[in-house]
Each structure stands twice: as C-alpha cells, then as structure tokens.
mmCIF file of the N, C-alpha and C atoms, coordinates in Angstrom:
data_MODEL
# 
_entry.id   MODEL 
# 
loop_
_atom_site.group_PDB 
_atom_site.id 
_atom_site.type_symbol 
_atom_site.label_atom_id 
_atom_site.label_alt_id 
_atom_site.label_comp_id 
_atom_site.label_asym_id 
_atom_site.label_entity_id 
_atom_site.label_seq_id 
_atom_site.pdbx_PDB_ins_code 
_atom_site.Cartn_x 
_atom_site.Cartn_y 
_atom_site.Cartn_z 
_atom_site.occupancy 
_atom_site.B_iso_or_equiv 
_atom_site.pdbx_formal_charge 
_atom_site.auth_seq_id 
_atom_site.auth_comp_id 
_atom_site.auth_asym_id 
_atom_site.auth_atom_id 
_atom_site.pdbx_PDB_model_num 
ATOM 1   N N  . MET A 1 1  ? 0.830   -1.190 0.000   1.00 0.00 ? 1  MET A N  1 
ATOM 2   C CA . MET A 1 1  ? 0.000   0.000  0.000   1.00 0.00 ? 1  MET A CA 1 
ATOM 3   C C  . MET A 1 1  ? 0.874   1.254  0.000   1.00 0.00 ? 1  MET A C  1 
ATOM 4   N N  . LYS A 1 2  ? 1.971   1.213  0.741   1.00 0.00 ? 2  LYS A N  1 
ATOM 5   C CA . LYS A 1 2  ? 2.848   2.380  0.807   1.00 0.00 ? 2  LYS A CA 1 
ATOM 6   C C  . LYS A 1 2  ? 3.395   2.729  -0.567  1.00 0.00 ? 2  LYS A C  1 
ATOM 7   N N  . ARG A 1 3  ? 3.785   1.708  -1.329  1.00 0.00 ? 3  ARG A N  1 
ATOM 8   C CA . ARG A 1 3  ? 4.337   1.957  -2.663  1.00 0.00 ? 3  ARG A CA 1 
ATOM 9   C C  . ARG A 1 3  ? 3.295   2.644  -3.540  1.00 0.00 ? 3  ARG A C  1 
ATOM 10  N N  . LEU A 1 4  ? 2.066   2.192  -3.493  1.00 0.00 ? 4  LEU A N  1 
ATOM 11  C CA . LEU A 1 4  ? 1.013   2.790  -4.309  1.00 0.00 ? 4  LEU A CA 1 
ATOM 12  C C  . LEU A 1 4  ? 0.606   4.171  -3.800  1.00 0.00 ? 4  LEU A C  1 
ATOM 13  N N  . ALA A 1 5  ? 0.604   4.336  -2.489  1.00 0.00 ? 5  ALA A N  1 
ATOM 14  C CA . ALA A 1 5  ? 0.185   5.610  -1.887  1.00 0.00 ? 5  ALA A CA 1 
ATOM 15  C C  . ALA A 1 5  ? 1.281   6.665  -1.975  1.00 0.00 ? 5  ALA A C  1 
ATOM 16  N N  . GLY A 1 6  ? 2.523   6.225  -2.054  1.00 0.00 ? 6  GLY A N  1 
ATOM 17  C CA . GLY A 1 6  ? 3.632   7.168  -2.119  1.00 0.00 ? 6  GLY A CA 1 
ATOM 18  C C  . GLY A 1 6  ? 4.305   7.406  -0.785  1.00 0.00 ? 6  GLY A C  1 
ATOM 19  N N  . SER A 1 7  ? 3.564   7.225  0.306   1.00 0.00 ? 7  SER A N  1 
ATOM 20  C CA . SER A 1 7  ? 4.142   7.408  1.634   1.00 0.00 ? 7  SER A CA 1 
ATOM 21  C C  . SER A 1 7  ? 3.218   6.805  2.682   1.00 0.00 ? 7  SER A C  1 
ATOM 22  N N  . TYR A 1 8  ? 3.790   6.525  3.845   1.00 0.00 ? 8  TYR A N  1 
ATOM 23  C CA . TYR A 1 8  ? 2.964   6.074  4.960   1.00 0.00 ? 8  TYR A CA 1 
ATOM 24  C C  . TYR A 1 8  ? 2.097   7.226  5.474   1.00 0.00 ? 8  TYR A C  1 
ATOM 25  N N  . GLU A 1 9  ? 2.597   8.425  5.344   1.00 0.00 ? 9  GLU A N  1 
ATOM 26  C CA . GLU A 1 9  ? 1.838   9.589  5.818   1.00 0.00 ? 9  GLU A CA 1 
ATOM 27  C C  . GLU A 1 9  ? 0.494   9.703  5.108   1.00 0.00 ? 9  GLU A C  1 
ATOM 28  N N  . SER A 1 10 ? 0.452   9.393  3.812   1.00 0.00 ? 10 SER A N  1 
ATOM 29  C CA . SER A 1 10 ? -0.811  9.499  3.080   1.00 0.00 ? 10 SER A CA 1 
ATOM 30  C C  . SER A 1 10 ? -1.813  8.426  3.507   1.00 0.00 ? 10 SER A C  1 
ATOM 31  N N  . LEU A 1 11 ? -1.354  7.394  4.200   1.00 0.00 ? 11 LEU A N  1 
ATOM 32  C CA . LEU A 1 11 ? -2.229  6.344  4.721   1.00 0.00 ? 11 LEU A CA 1 
ATOM 33  C C  . LEU A 1 11 ? -2.632  6.611  6.172   1.00 0.00 ? 11 LEU A C  1 
ATOM 34  N N  . PHE A 1 12 ? -2.124  7.672  6.746   1.00 0.00 ? 12 PHE A N  1 
ATOM 35  C CA . PHE A 1 12 ? -2.278  7.950  8.171   1.00 0.00 ? 12 PHE A CA 1 
ATOM 36  C C  . PHE A 1 12 ? -3.525  8.789  8.451   1.00 0.00 ? 12 PHE A C  1 
ATOM 37  N N  . ASN A 1 13 ? -4.296  8.367  9.451   1.00 0.00 ? 13 ASN A N  1 
ATOM 38  C CA . ASN A 1 13 ? -5.538  9.036  9.828   1.00 0.00 ? 13 ASN A CA 1 
ATOM 39  C C  . ASN A 1 13 ? -5.301  10.022 10.965  1.00 0.00 ? 13 ASN A C  1 
ATOM 40  N N  . ARG A 1 14 ? -5.226  11.293 10.609  1.00 0.00 ? 14 ARG A N  1 
ATOM 41  C CA . ARG A 1 14 ? -5.024  12.338 11.623  1.00 0.00 ? 14 ARG A CA 1 
ATOM 42  C C  . ARG A 1 14 ? -6.309  12.705 12.354  1.00 0.00 ? 14 ARG A C  1 
ATOM 43  N N  . ARG A 1 15 ? -7.437  12.167 11.931  1.00 0.00 ? 15 ARG A N  1 
ATOM 44  C CA . ARG A 1 15 ? -8.715  12.446 12.588  1.00 0.00 ? 15 ARG A CA 1 
ATOM 45  C C  . ARG A 1 15 ? -9.065  11.430 13.669  1.00 0.00 ? 15 ARG A C  1 
ATOM 46  N N  . ALA A 1 16 ? -8.266  10.378 13.777  1.00 0.00 ? 16 ALA A N  1 
ATOM 47  C CA . ALA A 1 16 ? -8.531  9.322  14.756  1.00 0.00 ? 16 ALA A CA 1 
ATOM 48  C C  . ALA A 1 16 ? -8.396  9.862  16.180  1.00 0.00 ? 16 ALA A C  1 
ATOM 49  N N  . VAL A 1 17 ? -9.269  9.408  17.054  1.00 0.00 ? 17 VAL A N  1 
ATOM 50  C CA . VAL A 1 17 ? -9.203  9.785  18.465  1.00 0.00 ? 17 VAL A CA 1 
ATOM 51  C C  . VAL A 1 17 ? -7.827  9.414  19.027  1.00 0.00 ? 17 VAL A C  1 
ATOM 52  N N  . LYS A 1 18 ? -7.319  8.276  18.617  1.00 0.00 ? 18 LYS A N  1 
ATOM 53  C CA . LYS A 1 18 ? -6.024  7.799  19.107  1.00 0.00 ? 18 LYS A CA 1 
ATOM 54  C C  . LYS A 1 18 ? -4.901  8.775  18.753  1.00 0.00 ? 18 LYS A C  1 
ATOM 55  N N  . PHE A 1 19 ? -5.019  9.462  17.627  1.00 0.00 ? 19 PHE A N  1 
ATOM 56  C CA . PHE A 1 19 ? -4.032  10.457 17.211  1.00 0.00 ? 19 PHE A CA 1 
ATOM 57  C C  . PHE A 1 19 ? -3.915  11.547 18.280  1.00 0.00 ? 19 PHE A C  1 
ATOM 58  N N  . ARG A 1 20 ? -5.055  12.007 18.766  1.00 0.00 ? 20 ARG A N  1 
ATOM 59  C CA . ARG A 1 20 ? -5.066  13.040 19.808  1.00 0.00 ? 20 ARG A CA 1 
ATOM 60  C C  . ARG A 1 20 ? -4.628  12.460 21.149  1.00 0.00 ? 20 ARG A C  1 
ATOM 61  N N  . GLU A 1 21 ? -5.112  11.247 21.464  1.00 0.00 ? 21 GLU A N  1 
ATOM 62  C CA . GLU A 1 21 ? -4.767  10.620 22.741  1.00 0.00 ? 21 GLU A CA 1 
ATOM 63  C C  . GLU A 1 21 ? -3.262  10.425 22.893  1.00 0.00 ? 21 GLU A C  1 
ATOM 64  N N  . LEU A 1 22 ? -2.605  10.101 21.804  1.00 0.00 ? 22 LEU A N  1 
ATOM 65  C CA . LEU A 1 22 ? -1.158  9.867  21.843  1.00 0.00 ? 22 LEU A CA 1 
ATOM 66  C C  . LEU A 1 22 ? -0.353  11.168 21.772  1.00 0.00 ? 22 LEU A C  1 
ATOM 67  N N  . GLY A 1 23 ? -1.046  12.304 21.645  1.00 0.00 ? 23 GLY A N  1 
ATOM 68  C CA . GLY A 1 23 ? -0.366  13.598 21.610  1.00 0.00 ? 23 GLY A CA 1 
ATOM 69  C C  . GLY A 1 23 ? 0.530   13.774 20.399  1.00 0.00 ? 23 GLY A C  1 
ATOM 70  N N  . LEU A 1 24 ? 0.073   13.281 19.244  1.00 0.00 ? 24 LEU A N  1 
ATOM 71  C CA . LEU A 1 24 ? 0.906   13.305 18.043  1.00 0.00 ? 24 LEU A CA 1 
ATOM 72  C C  . LEU A 1 24 ? 0.784   14.586 17.230  1.00 0.00 ? 24 LEU A C  1 
ATOM 73  N N  . LYS A 1 25 ? -0.186  15.407 17.548  1.00 0.00 ? 25 LYS A N  1 
ATOM 74  C CA . LYS A 1 25 ? -0.466  16.611 16.757  1.00 0.00 ? 25 LYS A CA 1 
ATOM 75  C C  . LYS A 1 25 ? 0.753   17.504 16.561  1.00 0.00 ? 25 LYS A C  1 
ATOM 76  N N  . ASP A 1 26 ? 1.504   17.697 17.595  1.00 0.00 ? 26 ASP A N  1 
ATOM 77  C CA . ASP A 1 26 ? 2.625   18.648 17.536  1.00 0.00 ? 26 ASP A CA 1 
ATOM 78  C C  . ASP A 1 26 ? 3.982   17.968 17.343  1.00 0.00 ? 26 ASP A C  1 
ATOM 79  N N  . ARG A 1 27 ? 3.965   16.659 17.095  1.00 0.00 ? 27 ARG A N  1 
ATOM 80  C CA . ARG A 1 27 ? 5.226   15.942 16.874  1.00 0.00 ? 27 ARG A CA 1 
ATOM 81  C C  . ARG A 1 27 ? 5.577   15.910 15.400  1.00 0.00 ? 27 ARG A C  1 
ATOM 82  N N  . LYS A 1 28 ? 6.851   15.968 15.112  1.00 0.00 ? 28 LYS A N  1 
ATOM 83  C CA . LYS A 1 28 ? 7.356   15.816 13.743  1.00 0.00 ? 28 LYS A CA 1 
ATOM 84  C C  . LYS A 1 28 ? 7.581   14.326 13.530  1.00 0.00 ? 28 LYS A C  1 
ATOM 85  N N  . LEU A 1 29 ? 6.756   13.711 12.677  1.00 0.00 ? 29 LEU A N  1 
ATOM 86  C CA . LEU A 1 29 ? 6.820   12.272 12.465  1.00 0.00 ? 29 LEU A CA 1 
ATOM 87  C C  . LEU A 1 29 ? 7.554   11.934 11.170  1.00 0.00 ? 29 LEU A C  1 
ATOM 88  N N  . THR A 1 30 ? 8.291   10.846 11.198  1.00 0.00 ? 30 THR A N  1 
ATOM 89  C CA . THR A 1 30 ? 8.999   10.361 10.016  1.00 0.00 ? 30 THR A CA 1 
ATOM 90  C C  . THR A 1 30 ? 8.175   9.252  9.364   1.00 0.00 ? 30 THR A C  1 
ATOM 91  N N  . GLY A 1 31 ? 8.574   8.833  8.184   1.00 0.00 ? 31 GLY A N  1 
ATOM 92  C CA . GLY A 1 31 ? 7.910   7.720  7.522   1.00 0.00 ? 31 GLY A CA 1 
ATOM 93  C C  . GLY A 1 31 ? 7.919   6.469  8.385   1.00 0.00 ? 31 GLY A C  1 
ATOM 94  N N  . LYS A 1 32 ? 9.034   6.244  9.068   1.00 0.00 ? 32 LYS A N  1 
ATOM 95  C CA . LYS A 1 32 ? 9.148   5.103  9.975   1.00 0.00 ? 32 LYS A CA 1 
ATOM 96  C C  . LYS A 1 32 ? 8.149   5.221  11.128  1.00 0.00 ? 32 LYS A C  1 
ATOM 97  N N  . ASP A 1 33 ? 7.976   6.440  11.640  1.00 0.00 ? 33 ASP A N  1 
ATOM 98  C CA . ASP A 1 33 ? 7.014   6.675  12.727  1.00 0.00 ? 33 ASP A CA 1 
ATOM 99  C C  . ASP A 1 33 ? 5.595   6.356  12.261  1.00 0.00 ? 33 ASP A C  1 
ATOM 100 N N  . TYR A 1 34 ? 5.232   6.864  11.073  1.00 0.00 ? 34 TYR A N  1 
ATOM 101 C CA . TYR A 1 34 ? 3.884   6.616  10.551  1.00 0.00 ? 34 TYR A CA 1 
ATOM 102 C C  . TYR A 1 34 ? 3.649   5.120  10.399  1.00 0.00 ? 34 TYR A C  1 
ATOM 103 N N  . ARG A 1 35 ? 4.617   4.409  9.836   1.00 0.00 ? 35 ARG A N  1 
ATOM 104 C CA . ARG A 1 35 ? 4.492   2.958  9.635   1.00 0.00 ? 35 ARG A CA 1 
ATOM 105 C C  . ARG A 1 35 ? 4.294   2.250  10.965  1.00 0.00 ? 35 ARG A C  1 
ATOM 106 N N  . SER A 1 36 ? 5.133   2.559  11.923  1.00 0.00 ? 36 SER A N  1 
ATOM 107 C CA . SER A 1 36 ? 5.066   1.930  13.242  1.00 0.00 ? 36 SER A CA 1 
ATOM 108 C C  . SER A 1 36 ? 3.724   2.201  13.922  1.00 0.00 ? 36 SER A C  1 
ATOM 109 N N  . LEU A 1 37 ? 3.269   3.439  13.858  1.00 0.00 ? 37 LEU A N  1 
ATOM 110 C CA . LEU A 1 37 ? 2.001   3.798  14.496  1.00 0.00 ? 37 LEU A CA 1 
ATOM 111 C C  . LEU A 1 37 ? 0.815   3.105  13.839  1.00 0.00 ? 37 LEU A C  1 
ATOM 112 N N  . ILE A 1 38 ? 0.807   3.023  12.516  1.00 0.00 ? 38 ILE A N  1 
ATOM 113 C CA . ILE A 1 38 ? -0.280  2.348  11.805  1.00 0.00 ? 38 ILE A CA 1 
ATOM 114 C C  . ILE A 1 38 ? -0.308  0.865  12.178  1.00 0.00 ? 38 ILE A C  1 
ATOM 115 N N  . LEU A 1 39 ? 0.857   0.246  12.259  1.00 0.00 ? 39 LEU A N  1 
ATOM 116 C CA . LEU A 1 39 ? 0.925   -1.176 12.610  1.00 0.00 ? 39 LEU A CA 1 
ATOM 117 C C  . LEU A 1 39 ? 0.519   -1.425 14.057  1.00 0.00 ? 39 LEU A C  1 
ATOM 118 N N  . ARG A 1 40 ? 0.794   -0.471 14.933  1.00 0.00 ? 40 ARG A N  1 
ATOM 119 C CA . ARG A 1 40 ? 0.480   -0.616 16.350  1.00 0.00 ? 40 ARG A CA 1 
ATOM 120 C C  . ARG A 1 40 ? -0.982  -0.310 16.661  1.00 0.00 ? 40 ARG A C  1 
ATOM 121 N N  . GLU A 1 41 ? -1.539  0.690  15.983  1.00 0.00 ? 41 GLU A N  1 
ATOM 122 C CA . GLU A 1 41 ? -2.914  1.137  16.240  1.00 0.00 ? 41 GLU A CA 1 
ATOM 123 C C  . GLU A 1 41 ? -3.686  1.183  14.933  1.00 0.00 ? 41 GLU A C  1 
ATOM 124 N N  . GLU A 1 42 ? -4.509  0.174  14.688  1.00 0.00 ? 42 GLU A N  1 
ATOM 125 C CA . GLU A 1 42 ? -5.206  0.091  13.403  1.00 0.00 ? 42 GLU A CA 1 
ATOM 126 C C  . GLU A 1 42 ? -6.118  1.279  13.122  1.00 0.00 ? 42 GLU A C  1 
ATOM 127 N N  . THR A 1 43 ? -6.572  1.975  14.159  1.00 0.00 ? 43 THR A N  1 
ATOM 128 C CA . THR A 1 43 ? -7.427  3.141  13.923  1.00 0.00 ? 43 THR A CA 1 
ATOM 129 C C  . THR A 1 43 ? -6.661  4.291  13.279  1.00 0.00 ? 43 THR A C  1 
ATOM 130 N N  . LEU A 1 44 ? -5.337  4.193  13.261  1.00 0.00 ? 44 LEU A N  1 
ATOM 131 C CA . LEU A 1 44 ? -4.525  5.242  12.641  1.00 0.00 ? 44 LEU A CA 1 
ATOM 132 C C  . LEU A 1 44 ? -4.353  5.038  11.137  1.00 0.00 ? 44 LEU A C  1 
ATOM 133 N N  . LEU A 1 45 ? -4.911  3.953  10.615  1.00 0.00 ? 45 LEU A N  1 
ATOM 134 C CA . LEU A 1 45 ? -4.925  3.744  9.162   1.00 0.00 ? 45 LEU A CA 1 
ATOM 135 C C  . LEU A 1 45 ? -6.163  4.433  8.605   1.00 0.00 ? 45 LEU A C  1 
ATOM 136 N N  . LYS A 1 46 ? -5.936  5.350  7.686   1.00 0.00 ? 46 LYS A N  1 
ATOM 137 C CA . LYS A 1 46 ? -7.046  6.052  7.057   1.00 0.00 ? 46 LYS A CA 1 
ATOM 138 C C  . LYS A 1 46 ? -7.891  5.034  6.302   1.00 0.00 ? 46 LYS A C  1 
ATOM 139 N N  . ARG A 1 47 ? -9.209  5.124  6.439   1.00 0.00 ? 47 ARG A N  1 
ATOM 140 C CA . ARG A 1 47 ? -10.096 4.155  5.798   1.00 0.00 ? 47 ARG A CA 1 
ATOM 141 C C  . ARG A 1 47 ? -11.218 4.853  5.069   1.00 0.00 ? 47 ARG A C  1 
ATOM 142 N N  . PRO A 1 48 ? -11.785 4.228  4.096   1.00 0.00 ? 48 PRO A N  1 
ATOM 143 C CA . PRO A 1 48 ? -11.412 2.929  3.547   1.00 0.00 ? 48 PRO A CA 1 
ATOM 144 C C  . PRO A 1 48 ? -10.181 3.047  2.657   1.00 0.00 ? 48 PRO A C  1 
ATOM 145 N N  . VAL A 1 49 ? -9.485  1.923  2.508   1.00 0.00 ? 49 VAL A N  1 
ATOM 146 C CA . VAL A 1 49 ? -8.398  1.801  1.539   1.00 0.00 ? 49 VAL A CA 1 
ATOM 147 C C  . VAL A 1 49 ? -8.863  0.746  0.542   1.00 0.00 ? 49 VAL A C  1 
ATOM 148 N N  . THR A 1 50 ? -8.902  1.120  -0.719  1.00 0.00 ? 50 THR A N  1 
ATOM 149 C CA . THR A 1 50 ? -9.340  0.209  -1.770  1.00 0.00 ? 50 THR A CA 1 
ATOM 150 C C  . THR A 1 50 ? -8.226  0.073  -2.792  1.00 0.00 ? 50 THR A C  1 
ATOM 151 N N  . LEU A 1 51 ? -7.886  -1.167 -3.109  1.00 0.00 ? 51 LEU A N  1 
ATOM 152 C CA . LEU A 1 51 ? -6.869  -1.452 -4.108  1.00 0.00 ? 51 LEU A CA 1 
ATOM 153 C C  . LEU A 1 51 ? -7.549  -2.060 -5.327  1.00 0.00 ? 51 LEU A C  1 
ATOM 154 N N  . ILE A 1 52 ? -7.297  -1.472 -6.483  1.00 0.00 ? 52 ILE A N  1 
ATOM 155 C CA . ILE A 1 52 ? -7.804  -1.997 -7.749  1.00 0.00 ? 52 ILE A CA 1 
ATOM 156 C C  . ILE A 1 52 ? -6.602  -2.063 -8.690  1.00 0.00 ? 52 ILE A C  1 
ATOM 157 N N  . GLY A 1 53 ? -6.125  -3.274 -8.914  1.00 0.00 ? 53 GLY A N  1 
ATOM 158 C CA . GLY A 1 53 ? -4.932  -3.423 -9.741  1.00 0.00 ? 53 GLY A CA 1 
ATOM 159 C C  . GLY A 1 53 ? -3.768  -2.681 -9.118  1.00 0.00 ? 53 GLY A C  1 
ATOM 160 N N  . ASP A 1 54 ? -3.197  -1.738 -9.870  1.00 0.00 ? 54 ASP A N  1 
ATOM 161 C CA . ASP A 1 54 ? -2.069  -0.963 -9.357  1.00 0.00 ? 54 ASP A CA 1 
ATOM 162 C C  . ASP A 1 54 ? -2.496  0.434  -8.910  1.00 0.00 ? 54 ASP A C  1 
ATOM 163 N N  . ARG A 1 55 ? -3.775  0.582  -8.590  1.00 0.00 ? 55 ARG A N  1 
ATOM 164 C CA . ARG A 1 55 ? -4.293  1.876  -8.118  1.00 0.00 ? 55 ARG A CA 1 
ATOM 165 C C  . ARG A 1 55 ? -4.782  1.747  -6.682  1.00 0.00 ? 55 ARG A C  1 
ATOM 166 N N  . ILE A 1 56 ? -4.648  2.831  -5.928  1.00 0.00 ? 56 ILE A N  1 
ATOM 167 C CA . ILE A 1 56 ? -5.084  2.845  -4.542  1.00 0.00 ? 56 ILE A CA 1 
ATOM 168 C C  . ILE A 1 56 ? -5.990  4.059  -4.321  1.00 0.00 ? 56 ILE A C  1 
ATOM 169 N N  . PHE A 1 57 ? -7.022  3.853  -3.543  1.00 0.00 ? 57 PHE A N  1 
ATOM 170 C CA . PHE A 1 57 ? -7.971  4.910  -3.187  1.00 0.00 ? 57 PHE A CA 1 
ATOM 171 C C  . PHE A 1 57 ? -8.037  4.930  -1.667  1.00 0.00 ? 57 PHE A C  1 
ATOM 172 N N  . ILE A 1 58 ? -7.727  6.097  -1.089  1.00 0.00 ? 58 ILE A N  1 
ATOM 173 C CA . ILE A 1 58 ? -7.561  6.200  0.355   1.00 0.00 ? 58 ILE A CA 1 
ATOM 174 C C  . ILE A 1 58 ? -8.528  7.222  0.924   1.00 0.00 ? 58 ILE A C  1 
ATOM 175 N N  . GLY A 1 59 ? -9.268  6.817  1.943   1.00 0.00 ? 59 GLY A N  1 
ATOM 176 C CA . GLY A 1 59 ? -10.114 7.737  2.683   1.00 0.00 ? 59 GLY A CA 1 
ATOM 177 C C  . GLY A 1 59 ? -11.495 7.920  2.110   1.00 0.00 ? 59 GLY A C  1 
ATOM 178 N N  . SER A 1 60 ? -12.285 8.682  2.843   1.00 0.00 ? 60 SER A N  1 
ATOM 179 C CA . SER A 1 60 ? -13.688 8.880  2.475   1.00 0.00 ? 60 SER A CA 1 
ATOM 180 C C  . SER A 1 60 ? -13.984 10.300 2.004   1.00 0.00 ? 60 SER A C  1 
ATOM 181 N N  . GLU A 1 61 ? -12.937 11.059 1.687   1.00 0.00 ? 61 GLU A N  1 
ATOM 182 C CA . GLU A 1 61 ? -13.164 12.396 1.166   1.00 0.00 ? 61 GLU A CA 1 
ATOM 183 C C  . GLU A 1 61 ? -13.874 12.289 -0.184  1.00 0.00 ? 61 GLU A C  1 
ATOM 184 N N  . LYS A 1 62 ? -14.660 13.283 -0.498  1.00 0.00 ? 62 LYS A N  1 
ATOM 185 C CA . LYS A 1 62 ? -15.468 13.276 -1.715  1.00 0.00 ? 62 LYS A CA 1 
ATOM 186 C C  . LYS A 1 62 ? -14.620 13.002 -2.968  1.00 0.00 ? 62 LYS A C  1 
ATOM 187 N N  . LYS A 1 63 ? -13.473 13.641 -3.054  1.00 0.00 ? 63 LYS A N  1 
ATOM 188 C CA . LYS A 1 63 ? -12.595 13.491 -4.220  1.00 0.00 ? 63 LYS A CA 1 
ATOM 189 C C  . LYS A 1 63 ? -12.139 12.037 -4.384  1.00 0.00 ? 63 LYS A C  1 
ATOM 190 N N  . SER A 1 64 ? -11.748 11.410 -3.277  1.00 0.00 ? 64 SER A N  1 
ATOM 191 C CA . SER A 1 64 ? -11.287 10.025 -3.314  1.00 0.00 ? 64 SER A CA 1 
ATOM 192 C C  . SER A 1 64 ? -12.413 9.071  -3.679  1.00 0.00 ? 64 SER A C  1 
ATOM 193 N N  . LEU A 1 65 ? -13.593 9.279  -3.084  1.00 0.00 ? 65 LEU A N  1 
ATOM 194 C CA . LEU A 1 65 ? -14.729 8.411  -3.392  1.00 0.00 ? 65 LEU A CA 1 
ATOM 195 C C  . LEU A 1 65 ? -15.171 8.565  -4.842  1.00 0.00 ? 65 LEU A C  1 
ATOM 196 N N  . GLN A 1 66 ? -15.113 9.774  -5.376  1.00 0.00 ? 66 GLN A N  1 
ATOM 197 C CA . GLN A 1 66 ? -15.485 9.978  -6.773  1.00 0.00 ? 66 GLN A CA 1 
ATOM 198 C C  . GLN A 1 66 ? -14.493 9.285  -7.702  1.00 0.00 ? 66 GLN A C  1 
ATOM 199 N N  . ALA A 1 67 ? -13.209 9.361  -7.375  1.00 0.00 ? 67 ALA A N  1 
ATOM 200 C CA . ALA A 1 67 ? -12.193 8.672  -8.177  1.00 0.00 ? 67 ALA A CA 1 
ATOM 201 C C  . ALA A 1 67 ? -12.425 7.164  -8.140  1.00 0.00 ? 67 ALA A C  1 
ATOM 202 N N  . LEU A 1 68 ? -12.804 6.639  -6.976  1.00 0.00 ? 68 LEU A N  1 
ATOM 203 C CA . LEU A 1 68 ? -13.106 5.212  -6.849  1.00 0.00 ? 68 LEU A CA 1 
ATOM 204 C C  . LEU A 1 68 ? -14.328 4.842  -7.685  1.00 0.00 ? 68 LEU A C  1 
ATOM 205 N N  . LYS A 1 69 ? -15.374 5.649  -7.611  1.00 0.00 ? 69 LYS A N  1 
ATOM 206 C CA . LYS A 1 69 ? -16.571 5.403  -8.428  1.00 0.00 ? 69 LYS A CA 1 
ATOM 207 C C  . LYS A 1 69 ? -16.219 5.404  -9.911  1.00 0.00 ? 69 LYS A C  1 
ATOM 208 N N  . ASN A 1 70 ? -15.401 6.357  -10.316 1.00 0.00 ? 70 ASN A N  1 
ATOM 209 C CA . ASN A 1 70 ? -14.985 6.428  -11.721 1.00 0.00 ? 70 ASN A CA 1 
ATOM 210 C C  . ASN A 1 70 ? -14.214 5.173  -12.121 1.00 0.00 ? 70 ASN A C  1 
ATOM 211 N N  . ALA A 1 71 ? -13.341 4.703  -11.241 1.00 0.00 ? 71 ALA A N  1 
ATOM 212 C CA . ALA A 1 71 ? -12.540 3.510  -11.533 1.00 0.00 ? 71 ALA A CA 1 
ATOM 213 C C  . ALA A 1 71 ? -13.424 2.269  -11.639 1.00 0.00 ? 71 ALA A C  1 
ATOM 214 N N  . LEU A 1 72 ? -14.499 2.258  -10.870 1.00 0.00 ? 72 LEU A N  1 
ATOM 215 C CA . LEU A 1 72 ? -15.435 1.131  -10.895 1.00 0.00 ? 72 LEU A CA 1 
ATOM 216 C C  . LEU A 1 72 ? -16.524 1.326  -11.956 1.00 0.00 ? 72 LEU A C  1 
ATOM 217 N N  . ASP A 1 73 ? -16.472 2.481  -12.606 1.00 0.00 ? 73 ASP A N  1 
ATOM 218 C CA . ASP A 1 73 ? -17.438 2.821  -13.637 1.00 0.00 ? 73 ASP A CA 1 
ATOM 219 C C  . ASP A 1 73 ? -18.857 2.901  -13.094 1.00 0.00 ? 73 ASP A C  1 
ATOM 220 N N  . PHE A 1 74 ? -18.998 3.426  -11.856 1.00 0.00 ? 74 PHE A N  1 
ATOM 221 C CA . PHE A 1 74 ? -20.320 3.649  -11.272 1.00 0.00 ? 74 PHE A CA 1 
ATOM 222 C C  . PHE A 1 74 ? -20.893 4.934  -11.849 1.00 0.00 ? 74 PHE A C  1 
ATOM 223 N N  . PRO A 1 75 ? -22.215 5.020  -11.929 1.00 0.00 ? 75 PRO A N  1 
ATOM 224 C CA . PRO A 1 75 ? -22.835 6.285  -12.370 1.00 0.00 ? 75 PRO A CA 1 
ATOM 225 C C  . PRO A 1 75 ? -22.492 7.415  -11.394 1.00 0.00 ? 75 PRO A C  1 
ATOM 226 N N  . HIS A 1 76 ? -22.323 8.596  -11.926 1.00 0.00 ? 76 HIS A N  1 
ATOM 227 C CA . HIS A 1 76 ? -22.003 9.758  -11.080 1.00 0.00 ? 76 HIS A CA 1 
ATOM 228 C C  . HIS A 1 76 ? -23.211 10.137 -10.273 1.00 0.00 ? 76 HIS A C  1 
ATOM 229 N N  . SER A 1 77 ? -22.964 10.545 -9.019  1.00 0.00 ? 77 SER A N  1 
ATOM 230 C CA . SER A 1 77 ? -24.056 10.997 -8.164  1.00 0.00 ? 77 SER A CA 1 
ATOM 231 C C  . SER A 1 77 ? -23.765 12.354 -7.600  1.00 0.00 ? 77 SER A C  1 
# 
C-alpha cells in the first residue's frame, strides 16, 4: 500500500481519536514513525483503503470516493 500511496503519511488518519490521545499533533513524524504507528494502532490507518490493480484509493473524502466510483465505472451521483 505504501508503494502505491507514495508514503505512509498518506495512509495515516489524523482524525482518529487515538491520534489526539497519543499527543501526536505537535510531533514531527517520520515515515518510519507513521508505519510503526499504523501497525500498532489500526485506527490510525485512514479508511477505507481500496486497491484496484495498481491503483489505490484512500479515505472517504469526496474526491477520493469519486475517483473510486470512476474507476469502478459507477454512475455519477
């Protein structure tokens, strides 16, 4: 997923309650930090993550969901 996403940071959920609980807001995190945190706390993985072939769609933002719909050839809504 990291290879397709480009970085662990793009897979990281900054809106998770755990993000605030761990006091990560003001920390400077490295790629290694993001990877470790995602593996340790699954809520820190931005969801949904959808893989279609060599494409990845991350999160529930409107832009990402529309790109996923387009990739699946769903009618536009």
